[in-house]
Backbone as a ProteinNet text record, in pm:
[ID]
protein_1_A
[PRIMARY]
MLTVKHIYKFLDRQMPFDSQEEWDNSGLLVGSPDKKVDKIAVMLDATPTNITKAINNNVDLIVCHHPIIFQPMRDLPADSAVYRLARNDIALIAVHTPWDKAKDGVNYALANALALERVEVFPTKECNGIVRFGYLPSPMPESAFCAKIKQSIGIPFVKYVSTKENVRKIAVCGGVGTDFIDEVAAKADAFVTSDVKYHQFLHAQDIGLTLIDAGHFTTEDISMNAISVKLAMEFAEAKVLRLKSVDPISYL
[TERTIARY]
-698.8	-668.9	-520.3	-493.3	-354.9	-298.7	-180.5	-117.2	24.4	81.7	220	313.5	286.8	372.7	377.9	263.9	261.6	350.9	341.7	420.3	568.2	599.5	738.6	797.9	726.1	777.8	797.8	706.8	723.1	848.4	865.5	984.1	1111.1	1104.2	1220.9	1262.5	1166.3	1200.8	1264.6	1222.6	1275	1412.5	1432.4	1554.8	1582	1641.7	1652.9	1708	1634.3	1676.5	1803.9	1834	1958.1	2081.6	2059.7	2172.7	2218.3	2148.3	2181.5	2320.2	2381.6	2511.6	2499.8	2609.4	2603.4	2568	2594.5	2564	2421.5	2351.5	2220.3	2111.9	1991.5	1878.2	1751.9	1757.2	1641	1546.7	1423.9	1324	1202	1122.3	1003.1	1047.4	1040.6	1091.5	981.5	861.1	749	626.7	553.5	425.6	429.3	310.8	292	289.4	351.7	343.1	201	115.4	-21.5	-120.8	-72.8	-162.9	-223.1	-353.9	-422.6	-380	-360.1	-314.2	-412	-464	-545.8	-476.3	-386.7	-322.5	-174.4	-90	55.5	108.6	200.8	268.9	416.1	467.4	608.2	677.4	794.8	866	1013.9	1097.5	1240.2	1265.5	1208.5	1230.3	1097.4	1088.3	970.1	991	983.7	1000.4	872.7	880.4	758.2	646.3	682.3	580.6	517	598.8	543	464.1	504.8	426.4	289.7	286.5	158.1	70.6	129.5	53.2	-0.4	82.8	40.3	-76	-67.5	-177.1	-305.1	-293.2	-411.7	-474.8	-393.2	-443.4	-479.5	-481.2	-518.5	-432.9	-304.9	-212	-191.6	-179.4	-154.8	-6.8	65.6	205.2	285.4	401.1	498	612.4	649.5	771.1	865.5	979.5	1071.8	1213.3	1299.7	1438.1	1520	1529	1615.3	1545.2	1611.1	1552.8	1532.2	1424.1	1402	1466.1	1513.2	1585.6	1720.7	1827.8	1962.8	2033.6	2024.9	2091	1987.4	2032	1937.9	1870.8	1740.3	1663.7	1660.4	1694.8	1697.1	1568.3	1490.3	1360.8	1268.9	1142.2	1043.4	949.2	997	913.6	787.2	685.7	556.2	561.2	659.8	667.5	768.2	823.4	920.3	848.4	921.7	862.7	809.1	886.2	845	718.8	713.1	595.4	471.8	485.7	370.7	319.4	410.6	368.4	295.8	354.4	292.1	156	149.1	24.5	-86.7	-49.5	-149	-158.6	-96.6	-105	-60.3	53.7	112.6	241.9	248.5	369.8	469.8	596.5	699.7	804.7	831.6	938	1040.9	1167.5	1277.6	1353.3	1392.1	1452.8	1596.2	1654.5	1782.7	1884.7	1985.9	2091	2043.8	1940.9	1889.2	1839.3	1777.7	1730.6	1848.3	1951.8	2073.2	2129.9	2124.2	2186.2	2095	1964.7	1869.5	1899.1	1870.1	1904.3	1835.2	1720.3	1649.5	1629.1	1722.1	1708.7	1770.2	1821.5	1870.9	1970.8	2069.4	2178.3	2146.5	2055.4	2004.2	1923.7	1839.8	1758.1	1846.3	1955.1	2045.2	2115.5	2164.2	2229.6	2132.2	2008.3	1906.8	1874.8	1866.7	1839.3	1948.3	2070.8	2183.3	2201.9	2107.2	2107.7	2234.7	2283.6	2399.2	2357.3	2447.1	2422.2	2503.8	2457.5	2528.3	2559.2	2456.4	2473.5	2495	2596.4	2629.4	2666.3	2666.6	2718.4	2869.4	2922.6	3066.1	3140.1	3238.4	3295.6	3406.7	3386.2	3484.5	3411.8	3469.1	3409.3	3394.6	3490.2	3490.1	3366.8	3308.9	3191.5	3060.8	3067.6	2954.9	2827.8	2840.4	2722.1	2639.2	2689.7	2612.7	2636.5	2761.9	2796.8	2757.5	2704.7	2676.7	2767.3	2791.6	2863.9	2803.9	2824	2777.1	2851.6	2804.7	2876.3	2785.7	2838.9	2771.9	2777.9	2682	2683.7	2812.9	2872.8	3000.6	3072.2	3204.5	3277	3216.4	3214.3	3152.1	3244.7	3258.5	3337.9	3282.8	3373.4	3330.9	3221.2	3239	3142.1	3005.5	3004.7	2878.2	2810.3	2889.3	2831.9	2772.3	2840.4	2786.7	2656.8	2650.1	2526	2414.5	2449	2350.8	2297.5	2384.5	2342.1	2242.5	2275.6	2187.4	2048.5	2043.7	1915.6	1840	1912.4	1849.4	1788.3	1854.1	1802.6	1749.4	1752.7	1688.7	1759.1	1887.7	1964.5	2022.8	2025.8	2070	2218.6	2299.6	2442.1	2502.3	2615.6	2693.8	2832.2	2901.3	3041	3125.4	3235.1	3318	3463.4	3550.3	3691.3	3725	3792.4	3822.3	3955.9	3955.9	4079.9	4107.8	4011	4032.1	3940.5	3971.1	3892.7	3755.2	3751.6	3626.5	3606.8	3481.6	3447.8	3350.6	3355.2	3258.8	3212.3	3307.4	3270.3	3240	3114.3	3065.2	3021.9	3068.5	3021.2	2925.5	2824.5	2726.6	2699.7	2681.1	2639.7	2555.5	2423.2	2335.7	2361.7	2345.5	2381.7	2532.7	2585.5	2728.2	2804.4	2887.8	2968.7	3117.2	3155.8	3295.6	3391.5	3340.2	3427.3	3483.2	3421	3457.3	3543.4	3592.9	3664.7	3782.6	3864.5	3983.3	3947.6	3847.7	3807.7	3751	3669.7	3609.3	3715	3813.2	3915.1	3991.1	4001	4075.3	4000.8	3868.8	3790.5	3697.5	3686.6	3591.7	3656.9	3597.8	3645.7	3591	3464.5	3397.1	3309.4	3287.7	3208.3	3108.2	2978.6	2871	2820.3	2831.5	2785.2	2747.4	2760.9	2726	2802.4	2783.1	2843.5	2994.9	3057.2	3202.3	3272.2	3372.8	3450.7	3566.4	3615.9	3722.1	3842.6	3887.7	4007.3	3981.8	3854	3821.8	3826.4	3786	3804.3	3953.5	4035	4179.1	4237.2	4193.7	4243.6	4201.6	4075.8	4028	4109.7	4139.6	4220.7	4360.1	4417.7	4550.7	4552.3	4443.7	4443.1	4372.5	4334.1	4281.1	4136	4055.2	3913.3	3830.9	3745.9	3650.8	3540.9	3542.8	3451.2	3344.6	3217.4	3105.4	3010.1	2984.2	2888.1	2756.9	2656.5	2527.7	2416.4	2451.7	2350.8	2291.3	2283.7	2232.1	2084.6	2004.1	1860.5	1832.3	1891.3	1856.9	1904.5	2015.9	2064.8	1986.7	1905.7	1828.8	1678.6	1623.8	1478.3	1420.4	1498.7	1446.9	1413.7	1465.8	1440.8	1309.6	1250.4	1135.9	1008.7	1000.6	883.9	873	987.5	986	923.2	946.3	884.3	733.2	689.5	545	481.2	546.8	494	490.8	596.8	601.2	484.7	466.3	361.2	222.1	201	70	37.4	137.9	115.1	92.1	161.3	151.4	28	-12.5	-121.5	-233.2	-312.6	-420.5	-524.7	-532.9	-634.3	-597.1	-475	-430.4	-410.9	-430.3	-400.2	-258	-179.3	-40.4	-23.7	25.4	50.7	201.3	242.8	384.2	395.6	444.1	459	599	606.5	736.6	799.8	924.3	1001.9	1054.6	1106.4	1164	1309.6	1395.6	1537.8	1553.9	1610.6	1625	1728.4	1807.5	1912.2	1856.8	1873.9	1834.5	1956.1	1932.3	2039.6	2010.1	2109.6	2091.5	2170
-758.4	-798.4	-775.8	-706.9	-680.7	-803.8	-846.5	-962.6	-929.9	-1021.7	-1007.5	-986.7	-1055.1	-1044.8	-901.9	-830.9	-692.2	-603.8	-625.2	-543.9	-578.4	-707	-748.5	-682.5	-685.5	-626.2	-475.4	-409.3	-265.2	-237.7	-312.2	-293.6	-326	-426.3	-465.1	-353.8	-276.4	-161	-50	-35.1	70.7	35.8	-91.4	-140.1	-280.8	-297.2	-430.1	-536.7	-645.1	-750.6	-820.4	-815.4	-877.7	-794	-674.9	-592.9	-629	-720	-751.7	-813.8	-795.7	-855	-1007.7	-1075.1	-1220.5	-1295.9	-1234.5	-1299.8	-1271.7	-1183.5	-1137.1	-1238.8	-1216.4	-1302.3	-1217.7	-1119.6	-1033.8	-1096.8	-1046	-1094.9	-1148.8	-1227.9	-1289.8	-1412.4	-1404.3	-1510.5	-1600.2	-1548.5	-1626.4	-1598.3	-1702.3	-1683.5	-1699.7	-1691.1	-1710.6	-1577.5	-1571.1	-1448.6	-1419.9	-1521.7	-1503.7	-1465.9	-1449.1	-1413.5	-1274.8	-1262.4	-1133.8	-1045.2	-916.9	-822.5	-706	-689.4	-572.7	-481.6	-539.9	-461.5	-499.5	-395.4	-413.1	-347	-414.4	-355.8	-337.3	-218.5	-185.2	-169.2	-234.4	-230.1	-254.9	-216.3	-245	-393.5	-449.1	-588.8	-658.4	-782	-863.9	-930	-848.3	-896.6	-968.8	-1048.4	-1112	-1011.9	-895.4	-793.2	-742.1	-713.8	-663.2	-769	-893.8	-1000.3	-1011.3	-999.5	-1000.6	-884.8	-765.7	-650.4	-677.4	-737.5	-767.9	-866.2	-968.9	-1066.8	-998.9	-916.6	-850.3	-751.4	-699.1	-602.6	-668.1	-800.7	-874.6	-835.7	-822.6	-785.9	-904.8	-876.6	-980.3	-992.1	-880	-877.3	-785.6	-833.6	-751.6	-717.9	-591	-546.7	-495.5	-562.3	-524.9	-511.9	-455.5	-436.3	-563.3	-611	-725.3	-857.9	-947.2	-1079.1	-1158.3	-1233.7	-1319.6	-1456.7	-1484	-1608.3	-1571.7	-1602.2	-1580.2	-1713	-1801.7	-1931.1	-2040.1	-2154.3	-2266.5	-2304.1	-2328.7	-2361.6	-2512.4	-2557	-2699.8	-2746.9	-2651.3	-2686.6	-2566.3	-2582.6	-2476.6	-2479	-2431	-2430.8	-2346.9	-2381.9	-2314.8	-2168.6	-2130.2	-1990.9	-1911	-1971.3	-1900.6	-1802.5	-1701.2	-1597.7	-1656.3	-1742.1	-1798.3	-1882.4	-1965.5	-2049.2	-1962.7	-1860	-1774.9	-1703.4	-1656.9	-1590	-1687.2	-1804.7	-1903	-1948.5	-1973	-2019.4	-1916.4	-1787.2	-1680.3	-1625.7	-1696.2	-1661.5	-1516.6	-1480.7	-1348.1	-1365.9	-1304.7	-1309.3	-1206.1	-1227.3	-1132.9	-1112.4	-985	-945.8	-866.8	-906.5	-832.7	-755.2	-631.9	-542.6	-503.6	-565.5	-537.2	-459.2	-524.4	-448.3	-381.1	-431.7	-351	-213.3	-206.6	-77.5	6.6	-58.7	15.1	88.5	23.7	77.4	169.5	164.8	240.9	390.6	458.6	601	684.2	639.1	711.1	621.1	527.4	428.8	467.9	367.5	385.6	500.1	499.6	595.1	733.4	740.2	871.5	930.8	849	897.6	946.3	873.5	914.6	1044.3	1055.8	1179.1	1296.1	1271.6	1376.6	1419.9	1323.1	1356.7	1445	1427.5	1507.3	1636.4	1664.6	1788.4	1803.4	1690.8	1697.8	1748.9	1820.7	1875.9	1799.9	1806.1	1743.7	1595.6	1523.8	1383.9	1296.7	1210.8	1121.6	983.6	886.1	754	764.3	699.1	705.8	642.7	713.8	676.9	572.6	463.1	354.6	222.3	133.8	4.3	-76.3	-57.7	-135.7	-109.3	8.7	43.7	-10.1	-75.8	-152.6	-71.3	59.3	141.4	164.9	127.6	140.5	275.7	313.5	433.6	558.9	657.6	789.4	891.8	1001.9	1111.9	1244.1	1344.9	1479.5	1578.2	1701.3	1809.2	1882.6	1915.8	2010.2	2148.3	2236	2368.8	2446.2	2419.9	2483.1	2392.1	2407.3	2322.9	2333.1	2220.4	2213.6	2138.4	2186	2111.2	1969.5	1875.9	1736.1	1721.1	1783.1	1766.9	1822.3	1932.8	1991.4	1900.7	1839.6	1747.5	1625	1573.8	1459.9	1496.7	1616.8	1663.7	1672.8	1714.9	1723.4	1585.2	1485.9	1348.5	1301.2	1321.1	1278.9	1338.9	1467.5	1536.7	1490.8	1470.5	1442.1	1303.4	1203.5	1067	1011.6	1092	1053.8	944.7	962.6	867	940.2	877.2	949.3	979.5	899.7	933.1	864.7	917.4	851	822.4	727	701	748	815.2	858.6	871.3	864.6	888.6	1021.4	1106.4	1242.2	1245.3	1305.9	1315.2	1454.4	1543.1	1675.5	1777.5	1904.5	2009.6	2024.6	2028.1	2048.9	1940	1913.7	1820.2	1887.9	1848.1	1899.4	1792.3	1717.2	1611.8	1484.8	1439.3	1333.7	1212.5	1094.8	969.2	902.4	833.5	766.7	625.8	534.3	398	346.5	346.9	295.3	147.8	103.8	-33	-45.9	-160.9	-187.2	-148.2	-43.5	-0.8	-6.6	-81.1	-78	-143.1	-222	-278.6	-170.4	-52	52	162.8	143.4	249.1	302.6	216.7	262.8	340.7	292	362.9	500.7	506.6	632.9	731.7	683.5	771.6	849.8	792.5	858.7	977.8	986.6	1088.2	1169.1	1134.9	1204.7	1243.7	1344	1387.5	1298.5	1256.6	1179.9	1072.4	966.8	852.5	816.4	823.2	788	649.4	554.9	419.2	359.5	226.3	168.8	38.6	-16.7	-145.1	-144.8	-33.3	-18.6	-89.1	-169.5	-237.4	-149.6	-182.2	-101.9	-88.1	-198.7	-191.6	-111	-101.5	-20.5	128.9	163.6	302.4	337.6	248.2	273.6	291.7	206.6	215.9	348.1	386.3	513.4	630.6	626.3	733.2	736.5	619	611.2	670.3	654.6	702	837.1	898.7	1035.1	1048.5	946.8	951.9	967.8	1068.2	1082.2	978.2	876	762.9	770.6	766.6	789.1	671	611.2	501.7	560.9	563.7	624.9	522.9	396.4	294.6	229.3	98	22.4	55.6	45.1	69	209.7	308.8	448	489.8	434.8	475.7	410.6	310.1	242.7	269.3	277.3	285.2	410.8	519.2	644.7	631.1	529	514.5	443.9	376.5	290.4	368.7	492.7	574.8	594.2	605.4	628.1	510.3	388.8	271.8	275.2	313.1	325.6	422.8	536.3	638.5	585.9	520.1	464.4	367.8	277.1	176.3	239.5	334.9	400	477.5	539.6	616.6	526	412.7	323.2	234.2	194.9	98.1	156.8	242.4	309.2	210.9	94.3	-3.9	-80.7	-62.9	-132.7	-32.7	-80.4	0.5	-30.2	73	55.6	101.7	11.1	42.6	54.7	158.4	170.5	125.3	3.7	-48.9	-15.9	70.7	113.6	2.7	-23.2	-114.1	-36	-107.1	-45.1	-86.8	9.7	-20.6	-123.6	-239.5	-341.4	-305.5	-202.3	-160.6	-51.9	-67.9	34.6	117.8	243.2	334.3	389.3	391.2	435.4	564.2
-8800.1	-8662.1	-8632.5	-8523.7	-8483	-8412.9	-8456.4	-8396.3	-8348.9	-8274.1	-8228.2	-8346.3	-8456.6	-8574.7	-8627.8	-8628.6	-8675.1	-8587.3	-8457.4	-8364.6	-8376	-8390.5	-8408.7	-8533.1	-8643.5	-8767.5	-8752.8	-8682.8	-8659	-8576.9	-8468	-8384.8	-8462.7	-8547.2	-8626.9	-8722.4	-8770	-8855.4	-8774.5	-8650.8	-8565.7	-8508.7	-8478.1	-8412.5	-8462.4	-8576.6	-8639.6	-8545.3	-8534.7	-8442.9	-8488.6	-8618	-8663.6	-8631.6	-8571.6	-8527.2	-8386.3	-8320.2	-8181.5	-8171.3	-8055.4	-8029.9	-8032.8	-8067.7	-8087.5	-7959.8	-7843.3	-7716.5	-7669.1	-7740.1	-7695.5	-7733.6	-7679.5	-7712.4	-7723.9	-7812	-7834.5	-7935.8	-7937.5	-8032	-7959.9	-8031.1	-7972	-7893.7	-7761.1	-7674.4	-7617.9	-7608.4	-7555	-7641.4	-7675.9	-7742.6	-7892.9	-7951.8	-8095.3	-8169.4	-8287.8	-8367.1	-8416.2	-8414	-8463.5	-8354	-8231.9	-8122.4	-8144.1	-8122.1	-8131.4	-8014.7	-8043.8	-7941.4	-7928.9	-7809.1	-7776.1	-7676.1	-7595.2	-7489.8	-7482.1	-7479	-7475.5	-7349.1	-7281.2	-7165.4	-7200	-7171	-7195.5	-7061.6	-7046.6	-6919	-6943.3	-6848.5	-6860.1	-6838.3	-6731.6	-6694.5	-6668.6	-6714.7	-6684.1	-6548.3	-6443.9	-6307.6	-6263.1	-6156.6	-6107	-6079.4	-6023.3	-5994.3	-6122	-6223.7	-6348.2	-6423.7	-6412.9	-6476.1	-6408.9	-6276.9	-6205.3	-6251.5	-6266	-6314.9	-6455.6	-6540.4	-6676.9	-6677.5	-6592.5	-6582.3	-6535.1	-6431	-6374.4	-6472	-6565.1	-6663.5	-6796.9	-6798.9	-6920.7	-7041.9	-7018.1	-7124	-7217.6	-7347.2	-7446.9	-7483.7	-7474.7	-7517.6	-7426.7	-7384.6	-7312.1	-7406.7	-7409.9	-7478.5	-7370.1	-7354.9	-7248.1	-7303.8	-7224.7	-7267.1	-7247.8	-7125.8	-7097.6	-7127.4	-7200.5	-7227.1	-7097.7	-7092.2	-6975.4	-6995.6	-7116.2	-7143.9	-7203.5	-7131.8	-7182.2	-7207.5	-7111.3	-7119.4	-7146.8	-7202.9	-7221.5	-7089.7	-7095.9	-6975.8	-6955.6	-6834.4	-6802.7	-6735.5	-6685.3	-6628.9	-6640.4	-6606.6	-6620.3	-6500.2	-6385.1	-6264.3	-6282.5	-6208.5	-6222.1	-6182.3	-6098.1	-6056.7	-6140.3	-6244.4	-6328.2	-6419.9	-6464.5	-6550.2	-6679.6	-6742.9	-6871.7	-6856.5	-6753.1	-6730.4	-6706.1	-6622.4	-6590.1	-6714.9	-6798.5	-6921.7	-7014	-7034.5	-7123.1	-7069.7	-6939.1	-6877.9	-6895.2	-6893.4	-6906	-7048.4	-7143.7	-7285.3	-7310.2	-7252.1	-7272.4	-7351.6	-7467.6	-7549.2	-7497	-7529.9	-7485.2	-7594.5	-7622	-7714.1	-7635	-7643.6	-7580.8	-7688	-7656	-7756.4	-7722.1	-7629.4	-7566	-7649.9	-7706.8	-7775.9	-7904.8	-7974.2	-8085.2	-8039.8	-7922.5	-7870.1	-7820.4	-7767.2	-7730.5	-7851.3	-7969.5	-8089.8	-8170.9	-8144.8	-8225.8	-8219.7	-8328.6	-8338.3	-8231.1	-8182.2	-8076.1	-7955	-7934.5	-7829.3	-7697.1	-7625.3	-7488.6	-7478.8	-7565.1	-7547.5	-7601	-7697.5	-7735.8	-7620	-7556.2	-7444.4	-7329.5	-7302.5	-7195.6	-7231.1	-7353.6	-7397.6	-7392.1	-7432	-7430.8	-7288.8	-7195.8	-7056.3	-6996.5	-7044.2	-6994.2	-7072.8	-7164	-7243.5	-7327.1	-7380.8	-7468.7	-7606.4	-7669	-7802	-7906.3	-8032.1	-8145	-8117.1	-8078.2	-8039.2	-8163.1	-8158.1	-8269	-8216.1	-8308	-8274.7	-8257.3	-8154.6	-8129.7	-8247.6	-8303	-8433.8	-8429.5	-8358.4	-8364.8	-8381.9	-8459.7	-8486.3	-8357.2	-8264.9	-8141.2	-8056	-8070.1	-7989	-8047.1	-8162.2	-8217.1	-8240	-8256	-8278.7	-8154.9	-8039.3	-7915	-7848.4	-7831.4	-7754.8	-7832.6	-7761.7	-7819.3	-7752.8	-7823.7	-7760	-7805.4	-7723	-7754.2	-7667.6	-7670.6	-7603.7	-7505.6	-7391.1	-7302.3	-7366.9	-7338.2	-7399.8	-7372.6	-7258.2	-7223.5	-7124.7	-7110.7	-7013.9	-6874.6	-6803.5	-6671.4	-6576.6	-6453.7	-6355.6	-6338	-6316.2	-6300.4	-6195.6	-6081.7	-5973	-6012.2	-6086.4	-6131.1	-6233.2	-6319.9	-6418.1	-6349.1	-6248.9	-6173.9	-6103.2	-6049.9	-5987.4	-6090.7	-6211.6	-6320.4	-6355.4	-6358.8	-6388.2	-6282.6	-6155.9	-6047.6	-6064	-6093.4	-6105.9	-6230.6	-6339.9	-6468.2	-6474.6	-6413.9	-6426.4	-6294.4	-6189.5	-6064.6	-5988.1	-5964.4	-5886	-5765.5	-5647.6	-5527.7	-5524.1	-5593.5	-5602.4	-5724.3	-5767.9	-5871.7	-5815.2	-5877.1	-5844.3	-5963	-5933.7	-6045.8	-6004.7	-6105.4	-6083.6	-6150.5	-6075.4	-6121	-6193.9	-6313	-6389.5	-6444.6	-6438.2	-6497.6	-6430.4	-6448.9	-6383.6	-6447	-6580.3	-6652.5	-6757.3	-6789.5	-6896.5	-6991.9	-7118.6	-7216	-7314.1	-7372.6	-7466.4	-7387	-7396	-7308.4	-7390.9	-7352.5	-7411.2	-7312.9	-7366.7	-7280.5	-7332.6	-7237.4	-7270.9	-7155.9	-7172.7	-7069.5	-7045.2	-6921.9	-6888.3	-6879.6	-6917.8	-6901.3	-7028.2	-7017.1	-7130.7	-7103.2	-7001.5	-6958.1	-7057.8	-7152	-7255.4	-7347.4	-7344	-7440	-7379.7	-7258.9	-7188.4	-7269.4	-7323.8	-7395.6	-7521.8	-7596	-7717.2	-7683.7	-7579.5	-7539.2	-7491.1	-7417.8	-7360	-7466.4	-7586.9	-7693.6	-7752.1	-7727	-7795.7	-7706.2	-7577.3	-7490.1	-7357.8	-7293.4	-7161.5	-7050.9	-7068.5	-6963.7	-7026.4	-6950.5	-6997.5	-6889.3	-6924.2	-6832	-6868.1	-6774.4	-6796.4	-6660.7	-6643.5	-6513.4	-6490.9	-6371.2	-6331.6	-6346.8	-6307.3	-6320.1	-6203.1	-6233.5	-6130.9	-6084.1	-5966.6	-5905	-5997	-6056.3	-6140.2	-6266.7	-6308	-6425.9	-6392.9	-6271.5	-6227.2	-6224.5	-6173.2	-6168.1	-6308.6	-6399.8	-6536.7	-6601.5	-6580.5	-6635.7	-6582.6	-6455.6	-6397.2	-6461	-6485.2	-6546.9	-6686.9	-6762	-6900.3	-6916.2	-6803.7	-6808.1	-6849	-6821.3	-6853.9	-6726.8	-6722.8	-6613	-6633.6	-6550.5	-6564.8	-6456.6	-6499	-6407.9	-6412.4	-6297.2	-6285.2	-6234.1	-6322.8	-6288.9	-6270.5	-6256.3	-6225.9	-6349.1	-6347.9	-6462	-6488.1	-6383.2	-6398.5	-6449.9	-6385.5	-6417.6	-6555.9	-6602.9	-6734.6	-6848.3	-6819.3	-6924.3	-6916.8	-6796.9	-6782.7	-6847.7	-6850.8	-6908.9	-7056.9	-7122.3	-7266.5	-7297.9	-7201.6	-7231.8	-7262	-7213.9	-7247.7	-7398.3	-7466	-7610.7	-7684.6	-7636.6	-7699.8	-7680.5	-7561.7	-7536.8	-7634.9	-7654.6	-7745.9	-7888.7	-7931.8	-8066.9	-8090.7	-7996.8	-8012.4	-8010.3	-7922.8	-7913.1	-8040.4	-8099.4	-8222.2	-8342.5	-8345.8	-8461.4	-8456	-8334.7	-8321.1	-8235.2	-8296.8	-8223	-8173.9	-8237.1	-8198.2	-8071.5	-8024.4	-7903.3	-7789.3	-7668.8	-7551.1	-7506.7	-7483	-7442.8	-7298.8	-7213.6	-7073.4	-7051.9	-6983	-6944	-6799.3	-6777.7	-6642.4	-6593.3	-6495.6	-6444.1	-6361.5	-6393.8	-6309.3	-6189.9	-6093.1	-5974	-5965.8	-5941.1	-5926	-5814.1	-5843.7	-5738.7	-5632.4	-5660.8	-5565.7	-5474.5	-5345.6	-5248.1	-5208.6	-5178.3	-5139.2	-5000.5	-4914.7	-4776.3	-4753.4
[MASK]
++++++++++++++++++++++++++++++++++++++++++++++++++++++++++++++++++++++++++++++++++++++++++++++++++++++++++++++++++++++++++++++++++++++++++++++++++++++++++++++++++++++++++++++++++++++++++++++++++++++++++++++++++++++++++++++++++++++++++++++++++++++++++++

């Protein structure tokens, strides 16, 4: 009988949960490790809409990127995500920073989407094994590279600060990678990440780094298909659903 525990152990081999950042809350967050699993749903976020889809599809386990519990909970309203999952006997595993760091995780998927070559883990301790870097096949004008990002990950626009005519060595960090700006600037021409603040753009310009904000949702969601494939290949006895999240940000 396939249980949550079997799936947790498999994911732990792929992306060790003890590698998570100290502030993170990845792992089994809702449900019993002994629960029988016939159907798994994979998603970026356990949003109310996706939880409803999971309930309607009789899902036993959700595997998502972002944890639904970060801070201690002081109450448990009936319409909250955790209550709805528990009430419907749906377990949830979050893979957040372990998946960011995995060799074929978030940042590998982003580098691959941008067709970077010779992709490696960024070689500084400060980057915590999260940031990846690689090379474009040949130098590319900044504006052309930004257009490539838009096309590759499906975002209507990017924000960037211009510092050089051409870029080739590219660092990537899906989600928020702005803590790593200084380390990246020493070794890369451009840095693709998200949630960049105004003063961080100014700082990047001062130190000569082409800094590109390509959106939190879009830089992470592209990696979740790989988890669906992993689970489907490993657990043929279970049905795996890929429930697409929707970018909560609208663009006009």
